C-alpha positions in Angstrom: -0.8 27.1 -21.7 1.5 29.2 -19.6 2.3 28.5 -16.0 -0.6 31.0 -14.9 -3.1 28.9 -16.7 -1.7 25.7 -15.2 -2.0 27.1 -11.7 -5.5 28.4 -12.3 -6.5 24.8 -13.6 -5.0 23.2 -10.5 -6.7 25.5 -8.1 -9.9 24.7 -9.9 -9.3 21.1 -9.5 -8.4 21.3 -5.8 -11.6 23.3 -5.2 -13.6 20.5 -7.0 -11.9 17.9 -4.8 -13.6 19.5 -1.8 -16.8 18.9 -3.2 -16.6 15.4 -5.0 -13.9 12.7 -5.5 -11.7 13.6 -8.5 -11.7 11.2 -11.5 -8.6 9.1 -12.2 -7.9 11.5 -15.0 -8.3 14.6 -12.8 -6.2 12.9 -10.2 -3.3 12.3 -12.6 -3.8 15.8 -13.9 -3.3 17.4 -10.5 0.0 15.6 -10.0 1.2 16.6 -13.5 0.3 20.3 -12.8 2.3 20.3 -9.5 5.4 20.5 -11.8 4.2 24.2 -12.6 3.3 24.9 -9.1 5.6 23.0 -6.8 4.3 25.2 -3.9 0.7 23.4 -4.1 2.2 20.1 -3.7 1.3 19.7 0.0 -2.5 20.8 -0.8 -2.4 18.1 -3.6 -1.2 15.4 -1.3 -3.7 16.5 1.2 -6.6 16.4 -1.3 -5.8 13.2 -2.6 -5.1 11.7 0.8 -8.6 12.6 2.0 -10.1 11.2 -1.3 -8.9 7.8 -0.2 -9.8 5.8 -3.3 -7.9 4.0 -5.9 -7.7 6.7 -8.3 -6.0 9.1 -5.7 -3.7 6.3 -4.5 -2.5 5.5 -8.1 -1.8 9.2 -8.5 0.1 9.7 -5.2 2.3 6.6 -6.0 3.8 8.5 -9.0 5.3 11.1 -6.7 8.8 10.7 -5.6 9.0 8.5 -2.3 10.1 11.1 0.1 7.2 13.4 -0.6 5.6 14.4 2.7 2.3 12.8 3.3 2.5 9.9 0.6 3.2 7.0 3.0 0.5 8.4 5.4 -2.1 8.6 2.4 -1.5 5.1 1.3 -1.5 3.9 5.1 -5.0 5.5 5.5 -6.4 4.0 2.2 -5.2 0.4 3.1 -6.4 0.8 6.6 -9.9 1.5 5.3 -9.7 -1.5 2.6 -9.3 0.5 -0.4 -8.3 -1.6 -3.3 -6.7 -0.9 -6.6 -8.9 -0.9 -9.8 -7.7 -2.3 -13.1 -9.9 -1.6 -16.2 -12.6 -0.3 -14.0 -12.7 -3.7 -11.8 -11.6 -3.8 -8.2 -8.9 -6.0 -7.3 -9.6 -8.2 -4.3 -8.5 -7.4 -0.9 -5.5 -9.5 -0.5 -1.9 -9.7 1.0 1.0 -11.6 -0.8 4.6 -11.5 0.4 7.0 -12.9 -2.2 10.5 -13.6 -2.1 13.1 -15.6 -4.0 15.9 -17.8 -2.9 19.2 -16.2 -2.0 22.8 -17.0 -1.6 22.9 -14.7 1.5 24.3 -16.4 4.6 21.2 -15.1 6.4 18.8 -16.8 4.0 18.8 -20.4 5.5 17.9 -19.1 8.9 15.2 -16.8 7.5 13.6 -19.6 5.4 13.4 -21.9 8.4 11.6 -19.3 10.4 9.2 -18.8 7.4 8.7 -22.5 7.3 8.1 -22.7 11.0 5.7 -19.8 11.0 3.6 -20.3 7.9 3.9 -24.1 7.4 1.8 -25.1 4.4 0.8 -21.5 3.7 4.4 -20.9 2.4 4.2 -21.7 -1.3 7.2 -22.7 -3.4 7.2 -21.5 -7.0 9.6 -22.2 -9.7 9.7 -19.2 -12.1 12.2 -20.0 -14.8 15.4 -21.1 -13.1 14.6 -19.2 -10.0 12.9 -20.5 -6.8 10.5 -18.3 -5.2 8.4 -18.4 -1.9 5.0 -16.8 -1.1 2.6 -16.5 1.7 -0.7 -14.8 1.0 -4.1 -14.0 2.4 -7.3 -13.3 0.3 -10.7 -12.0 1.5 -13.8 -14.3 0.8 -16.3 -11.8 1.7 -18.8 -14.4 3.1 -16.1 -15.7 5.1 -14.6 -12.5 6.6 -14.2 -14.1 10.0 -11.9 -16.7 8.5 -9.6 -14.0 7.2 -9.5 -12.4 10.6 -8.5 -15.8 12.2 -5.9 -16.4 9.5 -4.4 -13.0 9.8 -4.2 -13.2 13.6 -2.5 -16.6 13.3 0.3 -15.3 11.1 0.4 -11.5 12.0 3.6 -11.6 13.9 5.5 -13.9 11.6 4.5 -11.8 8.5 5.8 -8.6 10.2 9.0 -10.5 11.3 9.4 -12.0 7.7 8.8 -8.7 6.1 11.4 -6.8 8.4 13.9 -9.7 7.6 13.5 -9.4 3.9 14.2 -5.7 3.9 17.8 -6.2 2.6 17.1 -8.9 -0.1 16.6 -8.1 -3.5 13.5 -9.6 -5.4 11.1 -9.1 -2.6 7.5 -8.2 -3.5 4.7 -7.0 -1.2 1.2 -7.0 -2.8 -1.5 -5.1 -1.1 -5.0 -4.9 -2.5 -3.6 -5.1 -6.1 -0.7 -2.7 -5.6 2.6 -4.2 -5.8 5.7 -2.6 -4.0 9.0 -4.2 -5.1 12.6 -3.1 -5.9 12.5 0.2 -7.7 8.9 1.1 -6.9 7.9 4.5 -5.4 8.0 3.3 -1.7 11.2 1.5 -0.8 11.3 -1.4 2.0 11.8 1.1 4.9 8.4 2.7 4.0 6.5 -0.6 3.3 6.4 -1.9 6.9 3.6 0.8 7.8 1.7 -0.3 4.8 1.8 -4.0 5.9 0.6 -2.8 9.3 -2.2 -0.7 7.9 -3.3 -4.0 5.8 -3.1 -6.2 8.8 -5.3 -3.6 11.0 -8.0 -3.7 8.3 -7.9 -7.7 8.2 -8.0 -8.0 12.0 -11.0 -5.6 12.5 -14.4 -7.0 12.7 -15.7 -4.3 10.5 -14.6 -0.7 9.5 -16.8 0.9 12.0 -15.2 -0.8 15.0 -12.0 1.1 14.5 -11.3 4.6 15.7 -11.4 6.8 12.5 -8.1 8.2 11.3 -8.8 11.6 9.7 -5.5 13.7 9.9 -1.8 13.0 9.0 -1.0 13.3 12.7 -3.4 10.5 13.5 -1.9 8.3 10.7 1.6 9.1 11.9 0.5 8.0 15.5 -0.9 4.9 14.2 2.3 4.1 12.2 4.4 4.6 15.3 
């Protein structure tokens, strides 16, 4: 297959994306085909961003971190409550912020703030010879109001802790089954908006009470 054939295939998939969601296989394929047609990358990102499902987000997260539109796409999906799918099964809507003990001079103060803010919610985990800490929130659909209360109670502490952890290695942010950690596509500076998107979803009474976000400009405004 030459580059013209690849371009024709890519344009065909992009046309299909305007009529129906692409399958996981097709989402991965359009990403692969952009290597032969880098000028189509913006169209590919826009198409997958509008699809806003697990397959589209999985594909977008394989792109380089600085690709325009990727953060906005993941933000929009998380704000809508999209979850990752593994072997065809959706992951729970959840948030977990994990970090490990550090010899950094800042760590004792950071840990003290976390203990004060989260109390019993802050778990201590011994993984091998390393001590880790974790705070998490999970959706229990029959008790959605409880999640809103829990998220509201720790919202500011979560944002503060995540910001303070940005320079410490070994931090993991789990959002609806996706894991963002050292070496992942989106680095620490790009994860703050994703945490904000998840909290926006968790704090809403339901998806219909929020103003819809349809364009990249709207998402950039929401990210701030």
